[in-house]
Each structure stands twice: as structure tokens, then as C-alpha cells.
DRENMARDO-94018 format. One line per field, with one value per atom (N, C-alpha, C, CB): z, y, x; atom name; residue number from 1. Coordinates in Angstrom, 2 decimals. Each point is the difference from the previous one (the first is absolute). Glycine has a CB too. Layout:
% residues N
z	c(Z ...) .
y	c(Y ...) .
x	c(X ...) .
at	c(CA ...) .
i	c(NUM ...) .
% end
This chain:
% residues 102
z	c(115.78 0.71 -0.47 0.24 0.71 -0.31 0.57 -0.01 -0.81 0.46 0.33 -1.41 2.65 0.47 0.47 0.67 -1.14 0.37 1.03 -2.28 3.38 1.05 -0.03 1.44 -1.31 0.13 1.37 -2.54 3.40 1.36 0.02 0.91 0.23 0.17 -0.18 1.58 -1.37 -0.20 -1.44 2.37 -3.26 -1.42 -0.25 -0.38 1.31 -0.25 -0.76 2.11 -3.08 -0.82 0.25 -1.74 1.97 0.24 -0.88 2.40 -3.16 -0.79 0.60 -2.11 2.48 0.65 -0.77 2.27 -2.07 -0.69 1.00 -1.87 1.46 0.82 -0.87 1.89 -1.32 -0.76 0.79 -1.25 2.51 0.80 1.12 -0.55 1.15 1.11 -0.45 1.34 -0.42 -0.32 -0.27 1.42 -2.06 -0.27 1.32 -2.21 3.20 1.32 0.60 0.35 -0.40 0.54 -0.70 0.58 -1.88 -0.78 0.44 -1.95 2.14 0.43 1.39 -1.39 2.30 1.36 -0.02 0.93 -1.72 -0.11 -0.49 -0.46 -0.37 -0.58 0.69 -2.16 3.32 0.81 -0.76 1.31 -2.09 -0.72 1.00 -2.12 2.24 0.96 -0.30 0.26 0.80 -0.13 -0.14 -1.01 0.80 -0.05 1.29 -2.58 3.53 1.30 0.12 0.96 -1.49 0.09 1.44 -2.15 2.98 1.43 0.29 0.38 -1.21 0.27 -0.56 -0.02 -0.64 -0.56 -1.30 2.29 -2.86 -1.31 0.01 -0.66 1.74 0.07 -0.29 1.65 -2.25 -0.47 1.16 -2.18 3.26 1.13 0.55 0.55 -1.31 0.55 -1.01 1.64 -2.90 -1.07 0.10 -0.08 0.80 0.06 -1.18 2.49 -3.49 -1.23 -1.22 1.08 -0.86 -1.04 -1.09 1.70 -2.94 -1.15 -1.04 0.42 -1.30 -1.16 -1.22 1.10 -1.83 -1.21 -1.10 0.67 -1.42 -1.14 -0.92 0.15 -0.59 -0.83 -1.19 0.68 -1.30 -1.17 0.37 -1.11 2.40 0.47 0.70 0.23 -0.04 0.80 -0.55 0.66 -1.97 -0.59 0.47 -2.00 2.46 0.48 1.37 -1.32 2.13 1.36 0.12 0.85 -1.66 0.15 1.21 -1.09 1.31 1.10 1.34 -1.58 2.63 1.36 0.28 0.74 0.09 0.44 1.01 -0.38 0.73 0.97 1.35 -1.18 1.63 1.29 -0.04 0.43 -1.57 -0.15 0.04 -1.36 0.64 -0.03 1.41 -2.34 3.12 1.38 0.81 -0.14 0.00 0.72 -0.49 0.33 -1.62 -0.57 0.36 -1.86 2.29 0.41 1.13 -0.70 1.49 1.16 -0.35 1.44 -2.68 -0.43 -0.71 -0.21 0.51 -0.60 -1.42 2.28 -2.67 -1.26 -1.05 1.29 -1.37 -0.91 -1.38 1.95 -2.98 -1.36 -0.71 -0.07 -1.16 -0.77 -0.33 -0.96 1.17 -0.28 1.27 -2.06 3.18 1.28 0.07 1.08 -0.53 0.32 1.27 -2.44 3.13 1.12 -0.56 1.74 -1.58 -0.64 0.58 -0.43 1.62 0.56 -0.81 2.27 -3.03 -0.80 -1.45 1.49 -1.82 -1.34 0.04 -0.57 -0.08 -0.04 -1.13 0.96 -0.66 -1.00 -1.07 1.73 -2.96 -1.15 -1.20 0.92 -2.00 -1.23 -0.50 -0.58 0.92 -0.42 0.54 -0.08 1.28 0.63 -0.45 1.94 -2.78 -0.45 -0.63 -0.38 0.87 -0.53 0.62 -2.05 3.01 0.63 0.85 0.03 0.05 0.84 1.05 -1.90 3.16 1.13 0.78 0.13 0.13 0.82 1.43 -2.00 2.94 1.40 0.49 0.38 0.22 0.41 1.36 -1.37 2.24 1.38 0.19 0.79) .
y	c(170.55 0.68 -0.58 2.13 -2.45 -0.56 0.90 -2.33 2.62 0.70 -1.05 2.07 -1.99 -0.97 0.76 -1.64 1.20 0.64 -0.86 1.08 -0.44 -0.64 0.58 -0.38 -0.49 0.43 -0.49 -0.08 1.02 -0.36 -0.53 1.74 -2.24 -0.48 1.13 -1.77 3.03 1.17 0.48 0.65 -1.42 0.33 1.24 -1.06 1.38 1.06 -0.64 1.32 -0.59 -0.50 0.81 -0.76 0.03 0.62 -0.69 0.61 0.16 -0.56 0.51 -0.12 -0.81 0.33 -0.69 0.27 0.24 -0.55 -0.55 1.62 -2.71 -0.58 -0.70 -0.27 0.06 -0.68 -1.12 2.11 -2.31 -1.06 -0.39 0.84 -2.00 -0.47 -0.72 1.87 -2.00 -0.70 1.00 -1.95 1.47 0.82 0.41 -1.17 0.29 0.34 1.19 -2.40 2.38 1.11 1.30 -1.59 1.54 1.19 0.52 -0.85 -0.05 0.40 0.63 -1.84 1.25 0.54 1.37 -2.33 2.49 1.30 1.09 -1.20 0.82 0.98 -0.01 -0.27 -0.37 -0.02 -0.48 1.85 -2.91 -0.56 -0.69 -0.31 0.81 -0.52 -1.47 2.31 -3.14 -1.42 -0.88 0.67 -0.07 -0.76 0.33 0.03 -0.96 0.24 -0.60 0.05 -1.24 -0.64 -0.23 1.06 -1.54 -0.17 -0.87 0.28 -1.27 -0.91 0.52 -1.89 3.01 0.56 -0.62 0.49 -1.33 -0.56 -1.41 2.27 -3.00 -1.37 -1.06 0.81 -0.38 -0.91 -0.77 -0.21 0.95 -0.70 0.68 -0.81 1.75 0.66 0.28 1.00 -0.89 0.28 1.37 -2.43 3.38 1.36 0.85 -0.17 -0.48 0.71 -0.66 0.67 -1.35 -0.74 0.93 -1.74 1.39 0.76 -0.97 1.85 -1.30 -0.74 0.64 -0.61 -0.19 0.47 0.10 -1.05 2.14 0.12 -1.19 2.55 -3.20 -1.20 0.19 -0.62 1.78 0.24 0.17 1.06 -0.91 0.15 -1.24 2.42 -3.42 -1.15 -0.73 -0.24 0.27 -0.65 0.65 -0.60 1.85 0.71 -0.50 2.00 -2.46 -0.44 -1.52 2.04 -2.72 -1.44 -0.37 -0.25 -1.03 -0.48 0.12 -1.56 1.53 0.05 -1.26 1.39 -1.22 -1.13 -0.82 1.30 -2.47 -0.85 0.70 -2.03 2.71 0.69 1.12 -0.55 1.25 1.03 -0.63 1.41 -2.50 -0.67 -0.43 -0.79 0.31 -0.40 1.19 -1.79 2.95 1.21 0.48 0.64 -0.72 0.49 -0.87 0.95 -2.17 -0.88 0.61 -1.96 2.83 0.60 1.29 -1.02 1.46 1.24 -0.31 1.13 -0.37 -0.24 0.55 0.07 0.79 0.73 -0.48 1.98 -3.27 -0.57 -0.24 -1.07 1.31 -0.30 -0.70 1.99 -2.40 -0.63 0.98 -1.57 2.86 1.03 0.56 0.57 -1.24 0.46 -0.21 -0.51 1.49 -0.08 0.79 -0.26 -0.05 0.81 0.95 -1.84 3.12 0.98 -0.02 1.42 -2.00 -0.12 -0.98 0.53 -1.39 -0.99 0.43 -1.74 2.95 0.55 0.97 -0.27 -0.08 0.85 1.01 -1.86 3.10 1.07 -0.22 1.62 -1.59 -0.11 0.61 -2.11 2.25 0.55 -0.87 0.99 -2.27 -0.91 0.46 -1.89 2.48 0.43 1.38 -1.38 2.05 1.33 -0.02 0.56 0.32 0.14 -0.91 0.66 -1.45 -0.95 0.72 -1.73 1.14 0.53 -1.04 1.42 -0.96 -0.87 0.57 -0.72 -0.10 0.39 -0.49 -0.13 1.05 -0.34 -0.86 2.15 -3.28 -0.96 0.30 -1.68 2.34 0.24 1.41 -1.69) .
x	c(86.63 -1.08 -1.33 1.38 -2.22 -1.32 -1.09 0.95 -1.95 -1.19 -1.04 0.50 -1.01 -0.97 -1.24 1.83 -2.99 -1.25 -0.72 -0.17 -0.21 -0.78 -1.41 2.07 -3.06 -1.39 -0.46 -0.46 0.09 -0.40 -1.43 1.56 -1.98 -1.37 -1.01 0.83 -0.38 -0.86 0.04 0.39 0.22 0.17 0.84 -2.19 3.06 0.98 1.17 -0.68 1.20 1.09 1.27 -1.64 2.73 1.30 1.03 -0.62 1.36 1.09 1.31 -1.43 2.29 1.27 1.13 -1.13 2.33 1.17 1.00 -0.34 1.00 1.04 1.02 -1.61 2.79 1.03 0.69 0.34 -0.73 0.60 -0.95 2.31 -2.06 -0.80 -1.26 0.89 -1.81 -1.26 -1.11 0.71 -1.73 -1.18 -0.65 -0.36 0.39 -0.56 0.74 -0.67 2.00 0.78 -0.35 1.84 -1.99 -0.37 -1.36 1.35 -2.30 -1.34 0.02 -0.97 1.72 0.09 0.66 0.13 0.93 0.68 -0.94 2.14 -3.10 -0.93 -1.36 1.18 -1.26 -1.23 -1.23 0.97 -0.81 -1.13 -0.92 1.39 -2.61 -0.97 -0.31 -0.99 1.10 -0.30 1.22 -2.09 3.25 1.25 0.75 0.12 -0.16 0.61 1.39 -2.27 2.47 1.31 0.43 0.60 -1.51 0.27 1.21 -2.41 2.69 1.12 1.32 -1.62 1.58 1.23 0.46 0.63 -1.45 0.32 0.53 0.45 -0.69 0.51 -1.08 1.68 -2.77 -1.06 -0.64 1.20 -1.53 -0.61 -1.24 2.25 -2.85 -1.19 -1.11 1.52 -1.24 -0.97 -0.66 -0.42 1.04 -0.55 0.46 -0.05 0.60 0.41 -0.64 2.19 -3.30 -0.71 -0.53 -0.63 0.91 -0.49 -0.55 1.67 -2.51 -0.49 0.67 -2.25 2.99 0.65 -1.05 2.23 -2.20 -0.93 0.22 0.00 -1.08 0.15 0.94 -2.28 2.23 0.86 1.47 -1.95 2.24 1.38 0.54 -0.44 -0.42 0.40 1.22 -2.38 2.56 1.18 1.30 -1.39 1.32 1.20 0.43 -0.69 -0.26 0.31 0.08 -1.10 0.32 -0.08 -0.85 2.25 -2.38 -0.83 0.69 -1.09 0.29 0.53 0.83 -1.98 2.99 0.80 -0.81 2.16 -1.68 -0.70 -0.14 0.87 0.17 -0.07 -1.04 2.43 -2.52 -1.04 -1.39 1.58 -1.75 -1.29 -0.42 0.46 0.51 -0.29 -0.51 1.75 -1.11 -0.43 -1.36 2.40 -2.63 -1.25 -1.20 1.33 -1.10 -1.09 -0.83 1.38 -0.76 -0.68 -0.73 1.74 -1.67 -0.63 -1.30 2.25 -3.29 -1.31 -0.12 -0.95 1.84 -0.13 1.01 -0.84 1.06 0.99 -0.63 1.21 -0.40 -0.43 1.16 -1.59 1.35 1.07 1.12 -1.69 1.45 1.00 0.64 -1.27 1.07 0.55 1.50 -2.18 2.85 1.43 0.23 0.66 0.42 0.46 1.04 -0.45 0.22 0.89 1.41 -1.98 2.16 1.35 0.84 -0.90 0.25 0.71 0.20 -0.95 0.51 0.20 1.16 -2.45 3.53 1.18 -0.13 1.41 -1.12 -0.10 1.08 -0.93 0.48 0.90 -0.70 1.10 -0.37 -0.59 -1.15 2.23 -2.22 -1.07 -1.35 1.65 -1.64 -1.26 -0.46 0.62 0.13 -0.37 -1.39 2.43 -3.30 -1.35 -1.04 1.07 -0.67 -0.92 -1.04 1.83 -3.03 -1.07 -0.34 -0.93 0.86 -0.29 -1.18 2.41 -3.39 -1.15 0.27 -1.63 1.60 0.24 -1.16 1.31 -0.99 -1.03 -0.59 1.15 -0.40 -0.46 -0.50 1.61) .
at	c(N CA C CB N CA C CB N CA C CB N CA C CB N CA C CB N CA C CB N CA C CB N CA C CB N CA C CB N CA C CB N CA C CB N CA C CB N CA C CB N CA C CB N CA C CB N CA C CB N CA C CB N CA C CB N CA C CB N CA C CB N CA C CB N CA C CB N CA C CB N CA C CB N CA C CB N CA C CB N CA C CB N CA C CB N CA C CB N CA C CB N CA C CB N CA C CB N CA C CB N CA C CB N CA C CB N CA C CB N CA C CB N CA C CB N CA C CB N CA C CB N CA C CB N CA C CB N CA C CB N CA C CB N CA C CB N CA C CB N CA C CB N CA C CB N CA C CB N CA C CB N CA C CB N CA C CB N CA C CB N CA C CB N CA C CB N CA C CB N CA C CB N CA C CB N CA C CB N CA C CB N CA C CB N CA C CB N CA C CB N CA C CB N CA C CB N CA C CB N CA C CB N CA C CB N CA C CB N CA C CB N CA C CB N CA C CB N CA C CB N CA C CB N CA C CB N CA C CB N CA C CB N CA C CB N CA C CB N CA C CB N CA C CB N CA C CB N CA C CB N CA C CB N CA C CB N CA C CB N CA C CB N CA C CB N CA C CB N CA C CB N CA C CB N CA C CB N CA C CB N CA C CB N CA C CB N CA C CB N CA C CB N CA C CB N CA C CB N CA C CB N CA C CB N CA C CB) .
i	c(1 1 1 1 2 2 2 2 3 3 3 3 4 4 4 4 5 5 5 5 6 6 6 6 7 7 7 7 8 8 8 8 9 9 9 9 10 10 10 10 11 11 11 11 12 12 12 12 13 13 13 13 14 14 14 14 15 15 15 15 16 16 16 16 17 17 17 17 18 18 18 18 19 19 19 19 20 20 20 20 21 21 21 21 22 22 22 22 23 23 23 23 24 24 24 24 25 25 25 25 26 26 26 26 27 27 27 27 28 28 28 28 29 29 29 29 30 30 30 30 31 31 31 31 32 32 32 32 33 33 33 33 34 34 34 34 35 35 35 35 36 36 36 36 37 37 37 37 38 38 38 38 39 39 39 39 40 40 40 40 41 41 41 41 42 42 42 42 43 43 43 43 44 44 44 44 45 45 45 45 46 46 46 46 47 47 47 47 48 48 48 48 49 49 49 49 50 50 50 50 51 51 51 51 52 52 52 52 53 53 53 53 54 54 54 54 55 55 55 55 56 56 56 56 57 57 57 57 58 58 58 58 59 59 59 59 60 60 60 60 61 61 61 61 62 62 62 62 63 63 63 63 64 64 64 64 65 65 65 65 66 66 66 66 67 67 67 67 68 68 68 68 69 69 69 69 70 70 70 70 71 71 71 71 72 72 72 72 73 73 73 73 74 74 74 74 75 75 75 75 76 76 76 76 77 77 77 77 78 78 78 78 79 79 79 79 80 80 80 80 81 81 81 81 82 82 82 82 83 83 83 83 84 84 84 84 85 85 85 85 86 86 86 86 87 87 87 87 88 88 88 88 89 89 89 89 90 90 90 90 91 91 91 91 92 92 92 92 93 93 93 93 94 94 94 94 95 95 95 95 96 96 96 96 97 97 97 97 98 98 98 98 99 99 99 99 100 100 100 100 101 101 101 101 102 102 102 102) .
% end
């Protein structure tokens, strides 16, 4: 089980728990504002863009090439950008903080 904290663009903080699936699916299940997941998690829309807290980035690692390609079209990209559909929930992500980019 992993506890994941989302901070929305409105600075609202939500901590939710999950044990399977993607971080995007968890966010959608909990109605996290700004995480839409329009493509259903196949890395083709970037509507689940998040910024990983710098101190947690080692838990996720860098974006894959396909993620980087999708993120090229987003204006709010940083070195800590990831698509939450590509982050699989595991104990490694427990305690991670993600700032919603959209």
C-alpha cells in the first residue's frame, strides 16, 4: 500500500492510498482536480502530467522517451515532470508528493 499526496493547482492537498494500477488511475478514482487521464493511461495525451517533489524524484526516476515526447507539447514542463499514467503504484512510491501540472 502506498500513500500518495497530490497538490492541485489551487494548492489543495489530498493524500490517497493505493496498492495496484497507475498513479493516474488512483487520482481519477479520487477525483483529483487536474488529472483527467483522457487517453486512459496509454501515454498519448499528457492530461495526467505531474511534477514530482524533488526530494522524491529518486523514487520515480526520469521520464521515458515516450513520456518526454508527450511532454514536449506541454507548456508547464520541468525536470521533475512525469506522466502519472506511467507511474505504477508500489511500496517504492509510498510517501511521494506530486504537484498537479494542469
